[in-house]
C-alpha positions in Angstrom: -2.4 -14.0 -0.9 1.0 -15.0 0.6 0.9 -17.6 3.3 3.9 -16.1 4.9 5.0 -12.5 5.7 8.0 -10.9 7.2 7.6 -8.4 10.0 10.5 -6.1 10.1 11.5 -2.4 11.1 10.8 -0.1 8.0 13.7 1.3 5.8 14.3 4.6 4.0 13.1 2.8 0.8 9.7 2.3 2.2 8.8 5.8 3.0 6.9 6.2 -0.3 4.8 3.2 0.2 4.1 4.0 3.8 2.6 7.6 2.9 0.7 6.1 0.1 -0.9 3.4 2.4 -1.7 6.1 4.9 -3.3 8.3 2.2 -5.2 5.3 0.8 -7.0 5.0 4.0 -7.3 8.8 4.7 -5.4 8.4 8.2 -3.7 11.3 9.9 -0.9 12.1 7.7 1.0 14.1 10.4 4.2 13.1 12.5 4.7 10.2 9.8 8.4 9.1 10.0 9.4 5.9 8.5 11.9 5.4 11.3 8.9 4.7 13.7 7.0 2.1 11.6 6.9 -1.8 11.7 6.0 -3.3 8.1 4.8 -6.5 7.0 6.3 -7.8 3.8 5.5 -10.4 1.3 8.8 -11.7 0.9 8.2 -13.6 -2.5 7.7 -10.1 -4.2 9.1 -7.7 -1.8 5.8 -5.8 -1.3 4.6 -4.2 1.9 1.2 -5.5 3.0 0.9 -3.7 6.1 2.2 -0.9 8.3 2.1 0.5 12.0 3.8 2.9 13.9 4.4 4.4 17.4 4.2 8.2 17.3 6.2 9.9 19.8 4.8 13.1 21.3 5.9 15.4 24.1 3.3 14.0 26.4 2.9 10.8 25.2 3.1 8.0 22.5 0.3 6.9 20.1 -0.2 3.8 18.3 -1.1 4.9 15.0 -1.2 4.4 10.9 -2.1 1.0 11.3 -3.0 -0.2 7.5 -3.3 -3.4 5.9 -3.8 -3.9 2.4 -7.4 -5.2 1.6 -6.4 -8.5 0.3 -4.6 -9.4 3.5 -7.3 -8.2 5.9 -8.4 -10.7 8.6 -5.3 -12.7 8.0 -3.6 -11.8 11.2 -1.1 -9.3 9.6 -2.5 -6.2 11.6 -2.3 -8.2 14.9 1.4 -9.4 14.1 2.1 -5.7 13.5 0.7 -4.5 16.8 2.2 -7.3 18.7 5.7 -6.3 17.5 5.1 -2.6 18.3 3.8 -3.6 21.7 6.6 -5.6 22.4 9.0 -2.4 22.2 6.8 -0.3 24.4 6.7 -0.3 28.2 4.9 3.1 28.9 1.2 3.8 28.4 0.0 4.2 24.7 -3.0 5.9 23.3 -4.7 5.2 20.0 -7.7 6.9 18.1 -9.9 4.7 16.1 -13.4 4.6 14.6 -15.8 3.3 17.4 -16.6 0.0 15.5 -12.8 -0.8 16.0 -13.1 -0.8 19.7 -13.3 -4.8 20.2 -10.2 -5.3 17.9 -8.0 -3.1 19.9 -9.6 -4.3 23.3 -7.8 -7.7 22.5 -4.5 -5.8 22.9 -5.2 -4.3 26.4 -6.7 -1.0 25.1 -9.7 0.6 26.9 -11.7 3.4 25.8 -10.9 6.6 27.9 -12.4 10.0 28.2 -11.4 13.4 26.8 -10.4 14.3 30.5 -7.9 11.5 30.5 -5.9 12.9 27.6 -2.8 15.1 27.7 -3.0 18.6 26.1 -1.8 18.1 22.8 -3.9 14.6 22.3 -7.2 16.6 23.3 -6.5 18.9 20.3 -5.9 16.0 17.8 -9.2 14.2 19.4 -11.1 17.5 18.8 -10.0 17.8 15.3 -10.3 14.2 14.5 -14.0 14.2 16.0 -15.0 16.8 13.8 -13.6 15.3 10.6 -15.1 11.7 11.3 -18.5 13.2 12.1 -18.4 15.1 8.6 -18.3 11.6 7.0 -21.0 10.0 9.6 -18.4 8.0 11.5 -17.5 8.2 15.4 -14.0 8.6 16.7 -13.0 7.2 20.1 -9.8 7.4 22.0 -8.3 4.2 23.7 -5.3 3.8 26.2 -3.3 0.9 27.2 -1.5 1.3 30.4 2.2 0.7 30.7 3.6 -2.7 31.7 1.0 -4.9 30.2 2.1 -8.1 28.6 1.8 -8.5 24.8 -1.5 -10.0 23.7 
């Protein structure tokens, strides 16, 4: 387990690993473009140990595709990725997550919101995601972070 890691913008050469990490966690594979990602890299071996992105949509932006490799979870890598992404954002952000992750994202200023608070294209995503997560016995929620908040 590396004691240090490098947070950087993704490069074209990271694309295959980014997509593999997303598949490994069964996350939404749509709207995945390496140019939107920030990654955490173990500089000793050049291996990606975490990823996250801001997904742009017509009606808003979403924090998504956050993955940290299992052996690095609970080490601060995910939080470092989120803080880096939030430093680049001034407007409101949405995120979709499993209900048990709500306290984690609340530390970064996200609050649960209702379906009526979502722009149209996000309502469709929420409806589809809810059906899929219920099939595996989980509960999906949507959270929002208002624009202009300082980074946690």
